[in-house]
C-alpha positions as CSV (number, residue, x, y, z in Angstrom):
1,M,35.9,104.8,181.5
2,A,35.6,107.0,184.5
3,V,32.4,107.0,186.6
4,T,31.2,110.4,187.9
5,H,29.4,110.2,191.2
6,T,27.2,113.0,192.5
7,I,24.3,113.5,194.9
8,G,21.0,115.4,194.3
9,R,18.4,116.3,196.9
10,R,14.9,117.7,196.9
11,K,12.6,117.8,199.9
12,T,13.2,114.4,201.6
13,S,14.5,112.6,198.5
14,I,18.1,111.7,198.1
15,A,19.5,110.5,194.7
16,R,23.0,109.0,194.2
17,V,23.8,109.4,190.6
18,F,26.5,107.5,188.7
19,V,27.3,108.8,185.1
20,Q,29.6,107.2,182.6
21,E,29.9,107.2,178.8
22,G,27.6,104.8,177.1
23,K,24.6,104.3,175.0
24,G,22.1,106.5,176.9
25,G,20.5,104.0,179.3
26,I,19.0,105.6,182.5
27,T,18.4,103.1,185.3
28,I,16.7,104.1,188.5
29,N,16.7,101.6,191.4
30,E,17.4,98.7,189.0
31,K,14.5,99.7,186.7
32,D,14.3,101.7,183.4
33,Y,13.3,105.3,184.1
34,K,10.3,105.1,181.9
35,S,8.8,102.2,183.9
36,Y,9.9,103.8,187.3
37,F,8.3,107.2,186.5
38,S,4.9,106.6,184.8
39,T,4.2,110.2,183.5
40,T,5.7,112.1,180.7
41,P,6.5,115.3,182.7
42,L,8.7,113.2,185.0
43,H,10.5,111.7,182.0
44,Y,11.2,115.2,180.8
45,K,12.6,116.3,184.1
46,V,15.1,113.4,184.1
47,E,16.1,114.0,180.5
48,Q,16.3,117.8,180.8
49,P,20.0,118.2,181.6
50,F,20.9,116.0,178.6
51,R,18.5,117.8,176.2
52,L,20.0,121.2,177.2
53,T,23.6,120.1,176.7
54,D,22.8,118.1,173.5
55,T,24.2,114.9,175.1
56,F,21.0,112.8,175.2
57,G,22.1,109.2,174.4
58,N,25.8,109.7,175.1
59,Y,25.9,108.7,178.8
60,D,24.7,105.8,180.9
61,V,23.1,106.8,184.2
62,K,22.6,104.6,187.2
63,V,20.6,106.1,190.1
64,N,19.8,105.0,193.6
65,V,17.0,107.1,195.0
66,E,15.1,107.0,198.2
67,G,12.7,109.0,200.3
68,G,9.9,111.5,199.3
69,G,7.5,111.2,196.4
70,I,8.0,110.7,192.7
71,T,8.2,114.4,191.8
72,G,10.8,115.1,194.5
73,Q,12.7,112.0,193.4
74,A,12.7,113.1,189.8
75,E,13.9,116.6,190.7
76,A,16.6,115.1,192.9
77,I,17.8,113.0,190.0
78,R,17.8,116.0,187.7
79,L,20.0,117.9,190.1
80,G,22.4,115.0,190.4
81,I,22.7,114.5,186.6
82,S,23.3,118.3,186.2
83,R,26.0,118.3,188.7
84,A,27.6,115.2,187.1
85,L,27.6,116.9,183.7
86,C,29.3,120.0,185.1
87,E,32.0,117.7,186.5
88,I,32.5,116.1,183.1
89,N,32.5,119.3,181.2
90,P,32.6,122.7,183.1
91,E,31.5,124.5,179.9
92,W,28.0,123.0,180.2
93,R,27.5,125.0,183.4
94,G,26.6,128.1,181.3
95,E,23.7,126.2,179.7
96,L,22.4,124.5,182.9
97,K,22.7,127.4,185.4
98,P,20.2,129.8,183.7
99,E,17.6,127.1,183.7
100,G,18.0,126.6,187.4
101,L,19.2,123.0,187.2
102,L,22.2,123.6,189.5
103,T,20.3,125.2,192.3
104,R,19.2,123.0,195.3
105,D,15.6,123.8,196.1
106,P,15.6,124.5,199.8
107,R,11.9,124.3,200.4
108,M,11.0,121.7,203.0
109,V,7.8,120.8,204.8
110,E,7.2,123.0,207.8
111,R,7.0,121.1,211.1
112,K,3.8,120.8,213.1
113,K,3.7,122.9,216.2
114,F,2.3,121.8,219.6
115,G,-1.1,123.3,220.5
116,Q,-2.0,123.6,216.9
117,K,-3.8,121.4,214.4
118,K,-1.1,121.5,211.7
119,A,2.0,123.7,210.9
120,R,0.0,126.9,210.6
121,K,-3.6,125.9,211.1
122,K,-5.0,126.5,214.6
123,F,-7.7,124.8,216.6
124,Q,-11.1,126.6,216.3
125,F,-11.2,129.6,218.8
126,S,-14.4,129.9,220.9
127,K,-14.8,133.2,222.7
128,R,-17.7,131.9,224.8
């Protein structure tokens, strides 16, 4: 059984994803993904690549994820799983790419500038 290793990123989250054939277990940081992510939309994001390729329950996934918040982590995991499925079977690329699951979202938090309150907000201007 070959293990496919890929990396997914989103904002400041980095997910290392290991996929191999199995019974469909998804483990994130040594926990089941349903207990790691408490909300249903986040469960859906993690399952989405498997649902689109009709392979839900065919692969075991082990993930090490760090950084960011839970939504960024879920989307990083989704990208990593999608990349791994494309390595396993290149034909699935046609199903995943139109849904945007193979695109790295480049949006990051803009840095705070000196002389300003936040990244774009300024201190109040007083003419007199």
